[in-house]
C-alpha positions as CSV (number, residue, x, y, z in Angstrom):
1,X,-0.1,0.0,0.0
2,X,2.8,2.5,0.9
3,X,4.3,1.7,-2.4
4,X,1.2,2.9,-4.2
5,X,1.1,6.2,-2.1
6,X,4.7,7.0,-3.0
7,X,4.4,6.1,-6.6
8,X,1.0,8.6,-6.8
9,X,3.0,11.2,-5.0
10,X,6.2,11.4,-7.6
11,X,3.4,11.5,-10.2
12,X,1.7,14.4,-8.5
13,X,5.4,15.8,-8.3
14,X,6.1,15.2,-11.6
15,X,2.8,16.3,-13.3
16,X,2.8,19.7,-11.2
17,X,6.4,20.4,-12.2
18,X,5.3,19.4,-16.1
19,X,2.4,21.7,-15.7
20,X,4.5,24.5,-14.7
21,X,6.9,23.5,-17.3
22,X,4.1,24.0,-20.1
23,X,2.7,26.8,-19.0
24,X,6.2,28.9,-18.9
25,X,7.0,27.2,-22.6
26,X,3.7,28.6,-23.5
27,X,4.0,32.1,-22.4
28,X,7.5,32.4,-23.7
29,X,6.4,31.9,-27.1
30,X,3.6,34.3,-26.9
31,X,5.3,37.1,-25.2
32,X,8.7,36.5,-27.5
33,X,6.9,37.4,-30.5
34,X,5.8,41.0,-29.9
35,X,7.3,44.4,-29.0
36,X,4.7,44.8,-25.9
37,X,5.1,41.2,-25.2
38,X,8.7,41.3,-24.4
39,X,8.1,44.1,-22.5
40,X,5.4,42.3,-20.4
41,X,7.0,39.1,-20.2
42,X,9.0,39.0,-16.9
43,X,5.9,40.3,-15.2
44,X,3.3,38.0,-16.7
45,X,6.1,35.1,-16.2
46,X,6.1,35.5,-12.7
47,X,2.4,35.7,-12.1
48,X,1.8,32.6,-14.3
49,X,4.3,30.8,-12.1
50,X,2.1,32.0,-9.0
51,X,-1.1,30.9,-10.6
52,X,0.2,27.5,-11.3
53,X,1.5,26.9,-8.4
54,X,-1.8,27.8,-6.8
55,X,-3.6,25.0,-9.1
56,X,-1.0,22.1,-8.7
57,X,-2.4,20.9,-6.0
58,X,-5.6,20.0,-8.3
59,X,-3.9,18.1,-11.3
60,X,-5.5,14.9,-10.5
61,X,-8.6,16.6,-11.5
62,X,-7.3,18.3,-14.4
63,X,-6.3,15.0,-16.0
64,X,-9.8,13.7,-16.1
65,X,-11.3,16.8,-17.3
66,X,-12.3,17.3,-21.1
67,X,-11.4,20.7,-22.6
68,X,-14.6,22.7,-21.9
69,X,-14.3,21.6,-18.2
70,X,-10.8,22.3,-18.1
71,X,-11.6,26.1,-19.5
72,X,-14.1,26.5,-16.7
73,X,-12.4,25.0,-14.2
74,X,-9.4,27.7,-15.0
75,X,-11.8,30.4,-15.2
76,X,-13.0,29.6,-11.5
77,X,-9.6,29.0,-10.6
78,X,-8.5,32.5,-11.8
79,X,-11.4,34.5,-10.2
80,X,-10.6,32.5,-6.9
81,X,-6.8,33.3,-6.9
82,X,-7.5,36.9,-8.1
83,X,-9.6,37.7,-4.7
84,X,-6.0,37.4,-3.1
85,X,-4.1,39.2,-5.7
86,X,-4.2,42.7,-7.5
87,X,-4.3,42.0,-10.7
88,X,-5.5,43.9,-13.8
89,X,-8.3,42.8,-16.1
90,X,-5.5,42.7,-18.7
91,X,-3.5,40.4,-16.7
92,X,-6.4,38.2,-16.2
93,X,-7.1,37.8,-19.8
94,X,-3.5,37.1,-20.5
95,X,-3.4,34.7,-17.8
96,X,-6.4,33.2,-19.0
97,X,-5.2,32.9,-22.8
98,X,-2.3,31.4,-21.8
99,X,-3.6,28.4,-19.4
100,X,-6.2,27.8,-22.1
101,X,-3.3,27.4,-24.8
102,X,-1.8,25.0,-22.8
103,X,-4.9,22.6,-23.2
104,X,-3.5,20.6,-26.1
105,X,0.2,20.1,-24.6
106,X,-1.7,19.1,-21.1
107,X,-3.9,16.6,-22.7
108,X,-1.2,15.0,-25.0
109,X,1.5,14.7,-22.3
110,X,-0.6,13.5,-19.6
């Protein structure tokens, strides 16, 4: 029984790290393509990392979701997360686009 628990913990940690890595990759590609994007890269990157850390404990739920459920989950998580943070509407929209775009990568690799 303990072996399964350790295996699940390792899997969860791996998935959390992979999710954060995927998000950073998507963000890097998106923001490196425009001048305005380059200026916002550092700020949005930091906010993205914080948000992915916030949702990482819920990885098991994400693995079982379809695309529509995933996007709804992310939208709710962003609203909940922003209660404690001071993000502008533009920041929230950028985060939402980035995280929604990571759906295909997540489904392909998990």
